[in-house]
Legacy VTK file of the C-alpha trace (Angstrom):
# vtk DataFile Version 3.0
C-alpha trace
ASCII
DATASET POLYDATA
POINTS 216 float
4.629 -10.190 -23.721
5.128 -10.543 -19.983
7.508 -7.962 -18.528
7.360 -5.653 -21.532
6.437 -1.990 -21.592
2.848 -1.349 -22.704
2.908 0.720 -25.885
-0.790 0.582 -26.809
-4.027 0.313 -24.833
-6.845 -1.688 -26.399
-10.585 -1.419 -25.804
-12.154 -4.649 -27.146
-15.441 -4.270 -29.000
-16.312 -7.883 -29.764
-13.127 -9.833 -29.103
-11.895 -11.450 -25.885
-8.323 -11.473 -24.564
-6.737 -13.567 -21.831
-4.232 -12.378 -19.268
-1.796 -15.270 -18.920
0.808 -15.776 -16.204
4.008 -17.449 -17.423
6.489 -19.203 -15.152
10.254 -19.121 -15.684
9.975 -22.691 -16.988
7.359 -21.621 -19.536
4.226 -22.986 -17.883
1.129 -20.920 -18.679
-2.223 -20.396 -17.018
-4.881 -17.770 -17.478
-5.472 -15.313 -14.659
-8.172 -13.102 -16.166
-10.359 -12.261 -19.165
-10.976 -8.883 -20.787
-13.685 -8.131 -23.321
-16.082 -5.314 -24.157
-16.440 -4.419 -20.495
-12.892 -3.151 -20.150
-9.430 -2.428 -21.473
-5.905 -3.743 -21.595
-2.981 -1.835 -20.092
-5.052 -0.671 -17.130
-1.910 -0.623 -14.989
-1.073 2.696 -16.648
-3.844 4.286 -14.576
-1.951 3.114 -11.484
1.349 4.510 -12.717
2.808 1.257 -14.092
3.525 0.864 -17.833
5.025 -2.639 -17.515
2.749 -5.650 -17.904
3.110 -8.689 -15.612
1.069 -10.845 -18.011
1.158 -12.227 -21.506
-1.859 -11.090 -23.507
-3.455 -13.702 -25.786
-6.447 -13.044 -28.024
-9.011 -15.811 -27.538
-11.966 -14.638 -29.629
-11.222 -12.724 -32.822
-12.853 -9.349 -33.346
-12.365 -5.613 -33.348
-10.888 -3.200 -30.822
-10.303 0.482 -30.362
-6.694 1.391 -29.642
-4.691 4.325 -28.366
-0.965 4.831 -27.853
-0.005 4.348 -24.212
1.535 7.818 -23.960
-1.626 9.392 -25.391
-3.752 7.412 -22.954
-1.569 8.549 -20.063
-2.059 12.137 -21.197
-5.826 11.608 -21.409
-5.819 10.269 -17.844
-4.095 13.421 -16.645
-6.717 15.671 -18.228
-9.894 13.640 -17.566
-10.655 12.779 -13.957
-13.674 10.765 -15.103
-11.578 8.557 -17.378
-9.002 8.007 -14.650
-11.734 7.067 -12.174
-13.220 4.479 -14.538
-9.799 3.019 -15.363
-8.964 2.634 -11.686
-12.348 1.055 -10.977
-11.812 -1.413 -13.788
-8.371 -2.248 -12.386
-10.031 -2.912 -9.033
-12.634 -5.165 -10.638
-9.897 -7.123 -12.399
-8.157 -7.777 -9.092
-11.399 -9.315 -7.834
-11.749 -11.429 -10.981
-8.150 -12.649 -10.636
-8.714 -13.609 -6.988
-11.744 -15.705 -7.913
-9.789 -17.351 -10.707
-7.215 -18.365 -8.085
-10.040 -19.714 -5.905
-11.456 -21.701 -8.823
-8.047 -23.097 -9.773
-7.316 -24.134 -6.214
-10.662 -25.555 -5.117
-12.796 -26.662 -8.068
-12.672 -29.545 -10.496
-12.132 -29.010 -14.205
-15.832 -29.281 -15.068
-16.766 -26.375 -12.794
-13.782 -24.281 -13.823
-14.627 -24.801 -17.474
-18.273 -23.862 -16.858
-17.136 -20.577 -15.273
-14.719 -19.846 -18.106
-17.357 -20.425 -20.778
-19.768 -18.110 -18.947
-17.132 -15.392 -18.753
-16.502 -15.625 -22.492
-20.239 -15.694 -23.185
-20.641 -12.485 -21.164
-18.222 -10.744 -23.492
-19.455 -11.839 -26.929
-22.804 -11.251 -28.585
-23.287 -14.836 -29.691
-23.856 -18.323 -28.308
-21.322 -20.070 -30.542
-17.609 -19.305 -30.512
-14.465 -20.836 -31.918
-12.223 -22.466 -29.306
-9.890 -25.431 -29.584
-9.324 -27.990 -26.834
-5.636 -27.072 -26.884
-6.439 -23.404 -26.212
-8.721 -24.327 -23.322
-6.067 -26.622 -21.851
-3.546 -23.768 -21.774
-6.023 -21.327 -20.249
-7.087 -23.739 -17.520
-3.589 -25.130 -16.936
-4.601 -28.757 -17.471
-4.065 -31.552 -19.985
-5.990 -31.529 -23.240
-7.631 -34.830 -22.325
-8.998 -33.281 -19.125
-10.634 -30.511 -21.157
-12.159 -33.062 -23.524
-13.576 -35.029 -20.591
-15.019 -31.873 -18.987
-16.621 -30.797 -22.259
-18.249 -34.214 -22.584
-19.662 -33.881 -19.056
-21.135 -30.441 -19.745
-22.490 -31.671 -23.047
-24.002 -34.709 -21.335
-25.777 -32.326 -18.949
-27.155 -30.489 -22.027
-25.444 -27.257 -21.067
-23.322 -26.931 -24.207
-22.750 -28.443 -27.622
-19.138 -29.100 -28.521
-17.520 -29.910 -31.854
-13.854 -30.065 -32.777
-13.276 -26.298 -32.792
-16.583 -24.753 -31.714
-18.606 -24.543 -28.524
-22.259 -23.524 -28.319
-23.825 -22.357 -25.056
-27.193 -24.090 -24.770
-28.176 -23.490 -21.139
-26.458 -20.476 -19.485
-28.415 -20.865 -16.242
-27.344 -24.475 -16.003
-23.734 -23.392 -16.492
-24.110 -20.917 -13.636
-25.212 -23.754 -11.367
-22.282 -25.852 -12.554
-19.781 -23.040 -11.932
-21.053 -22.688 -8.336
-19.704 -19.922 -6.120
-16.828 -18.757 -8.339
-19.126 -17.177 -10.924
-21.293 -14.209 -10.000
-19.468 -12.378 -7.220
-16.746 -10.824 -9.454
-19.367 -9.914 -12.045
-21.568 -8.196 -9.485
-18.548 -6.370 -8.081
-17.787 -5.066 -11.568
-21.368 -3.805 -11.884
-21.157 -2.139 -8.471
-17.842 -0.426 -9.124
-18.621 0.769 -12.619
-22.079 1.920 -11.554
-20.815 4.211 -8.787
-21.324 7.931 -9.407
-18.395 9.503 -11.223
-18.699 12.621 -9.082
-17.839 16.054 -10.458
-16.065 14.404 -13.416
-19.272 12.890 -14.796
-19.320 15.461 -17.577
-15.989 14.047 -18.805
-17.884 11.057 -20.115
-17.550 8.943 -16.983
-20.263 6.375 -17.526
-20.239 2.615 -17.827
-22.324 0.146 -19.776
-23.376 -2.993 -17.942
-22.416 -6.109 -19.889
-23.049 -9.031 -17.550
-26.080 -10.396 -19.373
-26.609 -13.385 -17.090
-26.859 -11.257 -13.954
-29.003 -8.348 -15.066
-32.744 -8.996 -15.308
LINES 1 217
216 0 1 2 3 4 5 6 7 8 9 10 11 12 13 14 15 16 17 18 19 20 21 22 23 24 25 26 27 28 29 30 31 32 33 34 35 36 37 38 39 40 41 42 43 44 45 46 47 48 49 50 51 52 53 54 55 56 57 58 59 60 61 62 63 64 65 66 67 68 69 70 71 72 73 74 75 76 77 78 79 80 81 82 83 84 85 86 87 88 89 90 91 92 93 94 95 96 97 98 99 100 101 102 103 104 105 106 107 108 109 110 111 112 113 114 115 116 117 118 119 120 121 122 123 124 125 126 127 128 129 130 131 132 133 134 135 136 137 138 139 140 141 142 143 144 145 146 147 148 149 150 151 152 153 154 155 156 157 158 159 160 161 162 163 164 165 166 167 168 169 170 171 172 173 174 175 176 177 178 179 180 181 182 183 184 185 186 187 188 189 190 191 192 193 194 195 196 197 198 199 200 201 202 203 204 205 206 207 208 209 210 211 212 213 214 215
């Protein structure tokens, strides 16, 4: 929950989690997504064990987990691990900034296209279970607006949508629909995680690229 102390750090394998900002009145909107490219609780690498977000699992699956205190100890003994955690934290700040740009400047259709691409990047399948209510909370809009946007994307033959499932049919078309808010954060992640780990490389400091739409 928002404002709580992080007790465990999770490394998603095939699930996807949302970082959700919650107002004092209870309004919710997603600020970022984490999947198999990263980890939760990355603030620990920056010396902060308190989370400013609510964490909601969007796509069910498996994770690896470690107690926060054990992870903090591992950071102190592995420079390579600390470097990667800090780089991921940096990449998340870029993702969050582009989410703010999308929320402030784009219509629901384009925002939804970006969100679906980001989920698709993090799961090894074209079909995933998502309800219209879940999407409405993540995008901070009414359920009817999500339904309308899904119909538009489906009419463009980019997706297929049923009551609780969405199938990605044309990823490249979705990229065009998402416009400038998809691509830059993903490339920045690739750049940061691909930088040499320096002398700590032998600690296991490597990263696996996971942005399937951007890597030829």
